[in-house]
N, C-alpha and C positions, 0 to 999 in steps of 0.2 A: 719502738724507738720513733719517738715523736718528730717529726717535718720541721725543719728550721727554714722559716721564711724567707732568710738571707741568702738560701742556696736556689730558690723556686724562680724560675724564667717568667718573662712576660707579667711580672705583678701580682702573681697569681696567691689566693690565700692558701695556708697550709690544708684545706678540706678539699682543694679544687687540683683536678689533674688534666694535663695536657700533653698529646703525643706529638704535637707540632715541630718539636727540637729534635725527634728522632725521623721525621720526615725530611728535615734539613740534614741531618746527619747522614743519612741514607744518600740523599742527594750528592753530599761533599763527598763521601765515600766513592761512589760510583763515576761522579763528575771526574774528580783529581783522576783516578785512573785512566779515563779518555784523555783528557789534556794532556796526560802526562806523557801519551803515546807520541803526540808531537812535538811536546817541548823537547822531551828524550833524545828525540832523532834528530832535531835541529841542533842539541847542544853537541850530540854526538859527531855529526858530519863535519860542524864548524871545527871541534876538537881534532880529527882525524884529518882534515884538509889543511890545517894548520901544521899538524905534526903527522905525514904519513907515514913516517918510522915507529908512531906509537912508542917512542923513547920517553916522554914526558910525563909527569905523573898523571896527570889525567887521562892521557890517554892510554896508560897503561890500565886504567881501570876496566872491568866488563861492563857491557852495556845494561844489565840488569842493575848495577851502582848508580848508573846514569839515570835510569828509570825511576829508581827509589828515589833520588834525590830531587829529582822533577816532580814525582807526586807530592813531596813535602813541600816543596816550592810553591806548588799550588794551593795545597792547603794553606800556607802564610798568606799568601796572597787574599784569598777569601776570607781570612780571619774576620778581620775589622767588619766587613759585611754582615757576619753571621753575628758577632757581638751585638752589632746595631738592631739585627732583625732581633735577637734575643732580649733586648731592653737593657744591655748590660753599657752602658755610656761612660764610664767611670773607673777609674783604679779600685776606689773601695767597692762598687758594686761588682767588679770581678774577682773580688774576695783579697786585694792587697790591703790591708789596714795595719793601723799602729797597734802595739812597736813593732817598729822593724828592725832595728839594730840587736835587739834583745832576743828577738822571736830567731832571726837569721842564725845567731852565735849558736843558741842554743839547739836548734835543730840541725843545725852543720855538723855541731857536736857528736849528737845521737847518731846521723849518719856515718859519721867514719866509726863511730863505736860498733854499730852494728855489723858492719863489713869486716872491722878486727877481729871480733867474735867469731865470724864465719872464718877467716884465715886462719886463726889461732887454732880451731876446732879441725882445720884440714891439717895443718901442721900437727897436731897433737897425734893424729891418727897417720902422718907419715905422707899423707898423699901430696904435699907439694913440700919443695923446699928452696932456698936460697940458690940464685943461679953463682955460679963461681965466680963469674966477672962482676957482680952486684957490687956497688960500693958508695959511699955517702954522697962523694960528689955527683954521682951519676944519678942519686934519688933528689938532690938539691936543683941540679939542673932542669930535673923535668916538673918539679913544683909549677911553675908558671903555667905550663901547656896543660896540668893536669886540672890547676883551677880553673882555666880558661874553659874546658871542656865541661869542666862540673856545673859552672855558673849557667853557658850556654844549653847544655842537655836540660837542667834542672829547668829552668826559668821556660825555656820553651815547650817542652812536655807536659810541664805542669799547668801552664795557660790553656793548652789545646785540651788535655784529658782531665784534669780537676776544675779548671775555670769555665770548661765549656761541655766536653763532651758528658762527663758526670753529671752534669746539673740538667742535662737534656733528659739522661734515663731518670733522674731525681724527681724532674718535674712530670714526668708521665706516669711512674711508679712509685710504690712503698719503699721506704728505705732501703731495707735488706735487699728485695728485689732489683733494686737500682744498684745497690753495691756489687750485687753479684753478677749481673749481666753485664756491667760495664766494664767490669773488670776481664770478663770473659772477651770482651770486646779487645780491650787494652792489652791481652793475652795474643789473640789472634794477630793484631798488626804488627807484633814484635816477628811473626812468621814470614819470609820472603822467598821469592824465587830464587834457586840456586845462581851462584855466580858460574858453573860451570855449562848452563843450559847454551850460549853460542859460543864456546872457545873453539869450536873448528868452522867457525864462520869469520869470514875476513870482515873487517872493518866497512869496506866498500859494500858488502852485499845485505848489511842490516837495513831494513825497510820497514814499511807499514804492517807486514806480515809478521816481522819480529816483535813491532812493537805491541799488536793487538793480542801476540801469545803471551807474549811478558805481562799485559795487564791480566790474563786470565791466569798466569801461572802465579802470580801475586795472590790473586784472589783463593788460588786451590793449594798454595804453599802448605796453610795447616794439615793437610793428607798428606801432600808429595813431601813435604820435610817434618814430618811430624817427629816431634821428641818428647814423651810425656813428661821426664823433669825438668826441660825448660818450658814446658806449657803452664804445669804446676807451679813453678817457681815465680813465672811472670804474672800467673794469676793470683799468686798469694802478695806479691809485689803492689798488685793493683788494689788488693783489699785492703791492705796496711795504711796506703797512700790516702786511700777516701776515707779509712777510719781517721787519719790524721787530720783530713780536711773537714771532718763532720766535728772532731774534737775541737780544734782552734778555731775554726772559721777564718784561719789567716792563710793566703795561699804563699805567704814568706815563709811558713811552716813546710809545706811542701816542698818550695822550690830549694830551700836550704838542707832539709833532709835527703831530696834526690840529687841535689849538689854535692854531698858529702859522700854518698855512694858512689860516685862517678869519680870524684875526685880522688876518693882511695883507692879503687880499682885502678885507676891511671896511674896514680903515683905510687902506690908500694905494690901495686900486681906484677908492674915489668919487672919487678926484681925477682921474682919467683918463677918456678918452673916445676911442672907436674913431675913426681916421683913414680918410679916402677910399682910403688906399695897403693897409687892410686885406683879407684874401683867405682861402681855404680853408685856406691853409697857415700863414700868421701867426697866423689866429682874431681875436679882438676883445677886448674887456675881459671878456667872459664867462669869460675862462681856459681852459675846457674844450673849446672849439670850434675849435681848430686843430690840423693834422697836427705844427706844431711843439712843443706840448705835449707830444702823444705821443712825439716823439721824445727830449724831455727825461725823461719819465717811463721811458722803456725804458732809459736811460742810467743812471739810479738805480737801478732795477730789477736792472740787470745787477752793478752795484756791489755791492748787497744780496746778490744768487746768490752772489757771490764770497766775501763776507765768512761767509755761512751755509754756504758748502762749505768753508772754511778751519775754522769751527767744529766741524763734523760731522767732517771728517778729525783734528782734535785731540779728540774725544769716542769716535772708533773706537779712537784710539791708546791711550787712557788705557783702554778695554775690554779690549784686547789684553793691555796691560801687568799689569792685575790679575787 
C-alpha cells in the first residue's frame, strides 16, 4: 500500500518516517488521565455541594462518569495545540475537503444502511424485537436528539482519531501496521472503569485516592472489563473507518459515516428490545456484543480493502507512467 503524503504529519515525504506524533500521543494519554483526577474531583465536589441530596441529573451520575468526561474535556482543550504541533493548521490540512454536501449525504446514508443490516440480521435470528410501546410518534420525537448525538459524536471522534491519532501512527509506520495498531488503540480507549467502583462510597468521601485509583482503573479496563466480542467489534470499526479515510482522503466521509451509525442506533435502536432468543452469536440491542456483528464488519472491511487495493494499483500505474 502506497503512503499518501496528504496524511503525513510535519510535511514529511512518503519515504520518511517519524515517531514524534506517537510521543505526543503518549503524553496526551497519560497527561489527560492525570489532569482528569483534579478536574473530575472539582466538578464532583461542586455538583454535590450544589445538590447534596444527589437528586439532579448530574449528581446521580457515578464518579467514574465524571472522570471519563473530564479526561475527554482535557483532550479537547489540548487538541488545538496538538494540531499546531503536527502542522495541521487549516481545515483542508485536517482532512475536511470538498465536496462537503455530496460526501456527507452519501456516507451518512452508508452508515444508516450498515446499522440497518445489523439490526435486520439480528431480527431475522429473533434476537431483537420491537418494544410493545414502540410508536411512530415516539420515533419522530427522538429524531432531533439522535441527529444531534450523531453529529457531535461523529465529528469529535473522527477529528481526534482519524484526523490526528491515526495520522500519528501513519507518519511513524507503514500503512498496514498503522491501521492495525491505531485500531487497537481505538478499541482499548473504549474500555472504561466500571461504574460500580465507588457505589458504596459517599460523595463526600471521594478524594485524591479515588481519583488516582480511577485513573489506574481506566488504564487497566481492557483487562478488568475484558469482553472479546466488544473488543473485536470496536477494533473492526476502527479498521473500517481508517480504510474510509484512506479511500476518500476526506474527513467529512468519516464523520458522516460515524454520524449515520450513531443516529440509527439512537433513533431506531431505542424502539427494540432483546428477546429470549438472543445468544452469543446474535448479540443484543447493544449492537457490538455478538459474533454476527463481527462477521458483518469483516465483510465490510474486506470490501473496503478491495477498494483500497484498486486505488493503490491505480496510483502505482500513474506513478510508473509519469
